[in-house]
N, C-alpha and C positions, 0 to 999 in steps of 0.2 A: 504493500500499500504506499502511495506517494504521501507527500507532506499534507498535514491537515490546512495549512495555508492555502492550498487550492481550493478550499470549501468557502473561503470568505469573498464571495462575489457579489456584484451589484453595488458596491460601494463606490463613491465618486471622489475624485480629487482633482481640483483645478478644472472642473467641468468635464472630466474624463473617467470612464470605468477604470479602476485600478486593479491590477494583477500583481499581488504583492512580490511573488517570486520572480516574475518577468521584469518587474521594476529594478529589483536587486541585480539581476543578471546584467542589465544595461548599466546600472551604477558601477559594477565591477569592470565591465568592458570599457567604459569611458575612463575610469581610473587607470586602467592599464595602457590605453591609448596615450594618456597624458603624462604616464610614468611618474605618478605621484601616489604616496602611500595613503591608504585609507584610514580614518579614525586617529592616527597619531604617527609621529615621525619617530623613527628609532635610530640608535647609534649606527646600526648596520646600514641603514638607508643613506647616511652621509658618508660612510667609508666604503662602500661596496657598490658596484653596479650589478644589475641582474642580467644574466645571459638568457637567451631563448631556451626554453625546455627542450632537452636532447631525448631522442627515442631511446638511445641506449649510451650511457657514458659510465664505465666501470671506474672503480678505485685505481685499478692497474693503469688506466690511461691517465688519470689525474696525477699519479705518482711520477709518471714519466714526463708530464708536461710541466708541474709546478712544484716538484721536489717535496712530497708529502709522505708521511709514513703512517700506516694504519695498523692499529692493534688486532691480531687475528682473534676471531671469534668462532665458537661452535654454536649454531643456533639452527632451528626449524625454519624452512623457507616460506612458510605460509602462517605467520602469526596474526591473529585478530588485532584490531585496533583496541588498545586498552580503554576501559570505561572509567574515566576520572576527570579531574579539573585541572590538569596539567599536561606537560608534554611528555611523549614517549617515543622511543625508538624501537623500530622493528628492524633488525639488521640482517641483511643479505650479505653473505661474504663477498667481498670485492666489489660491492656496488654502492652507489650514493645512498645514505641511510634515509629511511622513511621517518617522517615525523607525523604525529597525529594524535587526535583526542576528540572524543564525542560527548555531547551533553544531553541528559534526557529531560524531557518535559512530560510529566505524568498526566493522567486523565483529569486529575483535579484542577490543574492549572489550565487545561483545555477547556474544561466546564466553565471556568471564569471568563475565558475569552468569548465562549459562545453567549454567555449571560450579556456581555457587552454588546455583541454582535446582533443579538435578537431583541434587544431592549429598544422599544420604540420611543422611549423618552429621551434616549441619548442621540445627540446630533451625529450625523455622518462624519464631520470633521474629528469629533472626539472619538469615534469608533475607529477611524482610520489611524489616528494618533496612538491609542491604546495598543492596537494589534501591531503597528509598525514598531513600537517601543519594544514589545516582547520579541518580535522577529529580529530586530537589529541588536539586541543584547546577545542573543545566541550566535548570531553570525559574527559579531564583533569578537567574542571571546574564541570562537572557533578558528577564525582567520588569524588574530593577532597572537594567539598561543603558538602558532606554527612560526610565525616570524620572531617570536620570542627566542626560539631556539638559535637563530642566527646571531642575536645580541649575545646571547649566553656564550656560545663558542668563541665569538670574537673577543668579548671582555675577559673571558676565562684565559684565553691564550695571551692577551696583552699583559696580563698581571701574573702569569705562571710560566715564564720561559719559553712561550710559544707553544704550550701544550694545553689542550682541552680535554677534560676527562668527564665521562658519566658513569655514575655508579648507582644501580638501584637502590641500595640502602642509604645513600647520601643525597643525590640530587636527581634522581631519575625512577622514582618509584613506578612500578608496573611496566618498566622498560628493561633495557639490556646495558650491559657493560660496554663502554665504547670509548675510544679515544683517537684523537687527531693530534699529531706532532707535526708542527710546521717547520721543523729543523731550523730554528733560529741560530744564526751563526755564534760561535763561542764567544767572540769579541763583543758581541751585543748583549750578553748576560752578565750583568754587572752587580756586584755586592758592595755596599758602602762599607769602609773600614770601621765605622762607629754608627750606632743607631742614632737616628735623628730624634732627639729629644732635648729638653731644656738644659739637663745636666751637661750633656756633651757639648752644646753649643756655648754654654756659659763657661765651660773649661777650655774652650778654643779648640776642642779635638776635631769638630766638624763645622764647616760653613756650607749649608745647603745651597745658597745662591751661587758661591764660588765653584762648588761642585757641579752644578748644573751648567754653568758657563763653561767649565772646562770639558764637560762631556759634549756639549754642542760644538765647541771649537774642534775637538777631536773628529766629530762627525763631519764637519765641513772639510777638514783636511783629507777625508776619505771621499769627498765628492758627494757627500749626503747632505741636503739641506733639511734640518729639523723644522717642522712647522706647527707642532701641537704637543702639548705635554698633558698626559692623563693622570689624575690622581683622585683620591677619594675626598669627600667633603671634609671630614675630620682632619686629614693631613694638610689640606689646603688651608683650613682656618688656622691650624697650629703654625704653619709656616708664615702666615701673615702676622700672628700674634707673638711670635718667638722674639726674644730680646735681640738676637743678632740681626733680624730683618728690621725691627724697630730702629736699631742703631744705624743701619745703613740708610733708611729713609728719613728718619727724623733728626739724626745727629745725637750727639751725647746730651745736650741740654733738653731735648724734647722726647727721648727715647721711651718715657712713660706713656706716651700718647699711642693710641691704636693707629694700625696702618689700614687705610681704606682700600677698597678693591682698585679704584683708579690709581692709587699710589703703587700698589703692588704691581699692576700691570705695567706702570711706567719704569719701576725698578727692573723688571724683567727685560723690558725692551732695551733699557740702557746697557744691560749686559748681554745683549744678543741672544737672549733666550726667549722662544715662543711663548704665546699665551697659553694659559692653564685652562683645560677643559675639565670640569668637576664631574665625576662619574657618580650618579646617584641612582642607578638601576636596581631594581628588585623584581624577581619573579616569584610567582605563587606556584607551589607544587602541592598535591594532594597526598599526604603521606598518613597512613592508617586512618583514613577516612576524615582527616583534619586539614584544614588549609594552613600551609606553612610558607612563610617568606624566606626566600634564600638570596643572597648576594652574590653574584658572579665575579665580583671584583675583589681582589686580595688587597686589603688596606695597607698592607706592608710594602706594596709596590708602586713605582711610578713608571709610566711608559712614556718614551719619546717617539714620536712617528712623524713622518712627513705629513704636509697639509693635504686635505682633500682625500680623494679615493685611494685606496691601497690594495685593492683586490676585487674580485668578482665573486658573485654567488651563482653557482651553477645548479639550476634545477633539471630533474629528469622528469619525463612524461609519467604522471601517476598511473598506477594499475587501473584504478577504476575509470580512467579516461580510455583506456585501451578496451576495457571489458565493462561497459555500463550495464546495469541491471534494470529491468523493465519497471520495477515498482519503486525506484529511487529518483528523486529530483536532484540534478547536479548543477553546479555553477563553477566556472572557472573564475577564481578570485584574483588571478594575476600572479606573476612570479613563480609559477608553477604550482600554486596552492589551489586545491579543490574543496568546494563546500558540497556536502551531501546531506539531503534531508529525506527521511522515510518514517513510516509508522510501524509499530508492531502491535499484535493483539492475539486474539484466539486462534486465527487462521495460521499464525506462525508459532503458537504454542508459548507466547510470551506475555508479560504484562503489558496491558495497553499503554503506549507511550509514544511520543514524537522524538526523533533523535536528530540532532545536528552534529555533523562531524566535519571537521577541518583536517586535512592531510596533504602531504606533499613529500617529494624526495628532493632535499636540498642540501648544499654543502658549501660554506664560504671558503674562498680560495684566497689567502693573503699572498699575493704576488710580490709585494714589497717587503718581504720578512727580513731581507738583508739591510733594510734601511730603518728598522724598528728595534728600539733599545728597551729591554726590561732592566730596571734598576731596583733592587731591594735595599730599602733604607730602614726598615724596622723589623723586629722579630729576629735579630741577628745574634748570634753567639760571637761577641767580639774576640778576635784573636789578634795577636801581635803580627802586624803586616810589615814584612821586610821592606827597607827603604829601596828607592830606584837606583839605577847605576850611578847617579851623581850624588847619592846619599841623601835625597830629599824624601820626606815622608809623604806616603801616597794617601789619597783621599778614598780611593776604591780600587778594587781588583776584579778580575773576571770570576765568574762562579767557579769555573774549573780550577782556577789558582787557589780561591778560598777553600774549596773541598780538599785540596792537596795540603794546604796549611792546617786544617782541621784534622786531617788523617795523621800528620806528623805529630801534632800536639797530643793526640790520643795515644799514639805509639810511644 
């Protein structure tokens, strides 16, 4: 049985009969033509361009083209879409991962919509508004939930040495274990010699602004132009309020004053450091029947990236576009994401309900991984860092060198 929204006929909007699902199909098509995101703009929309969905694009092809590595997985080939309020992966070995989730609307909610639809005392405008509100909410969650995965992968990789991981017990309930390693160059994985905190800046052990300026200068020497610095809200606030920053901006006589956002931006520009983009993204997952918020960004990290787009998102054509079912209403929501709506009931041996599903096969490709730097500035077990060849103290080392120093100190 197809969607219950096919039953709401005869209503008028702007003097024309309204077909709710047909209207949404046109909305999605127009959005795809204009290449704009529906409902809200995401980080991935700013950093990636969407490729045309491919009939077949395996992980092997991506590895050869973009230098990615995928964690091997043993899994069945025909897994159903998980029923929950968050994102999930069904992994087919060596293929672009499938993302999807579905939302139920039970008979009680449908009864309320019918009461509105059949009530002669409610105007047509109010009826249309109420039905559209219910339809939009389900479509929005189904669509954006798939795009959330692209943000999650990008933000996780940008604050975790170029690696994004999904684990059912942590951030992917109902899904599968999955990992993408973008193979960030070793020289781009950096660890601060000292934690960024008030004690270390006051003791003169670390100067955040000086360190960022040095890293940006080093990148330019390599022919890489830094265009944006990503960090968490709490770290950015600390950077503005720390005494070392206030001293640079206000001078010794006014260092007790707070540094404004405009003053911070001016300080960074004077030191040839790009502007800061504060990461405030949260995703919801359904864990043990409860809604939980997870943060894809590691607050101990800073990421320095080129300005603008740094990669592509490659969709593959969804299975249900190749093999559509007769009793399901489908919509192409753009960017390889498909919306499906159907009913269940006695004829299917299930509880009466309306389901809205969002699904797609998508994978972000970071083409500029060689120009992106991950810098850990907190959560560091501080070690004695050897001086450079000229005997000068070093502000930071590569992750590989830090791990060697840590291993030596343990032995």
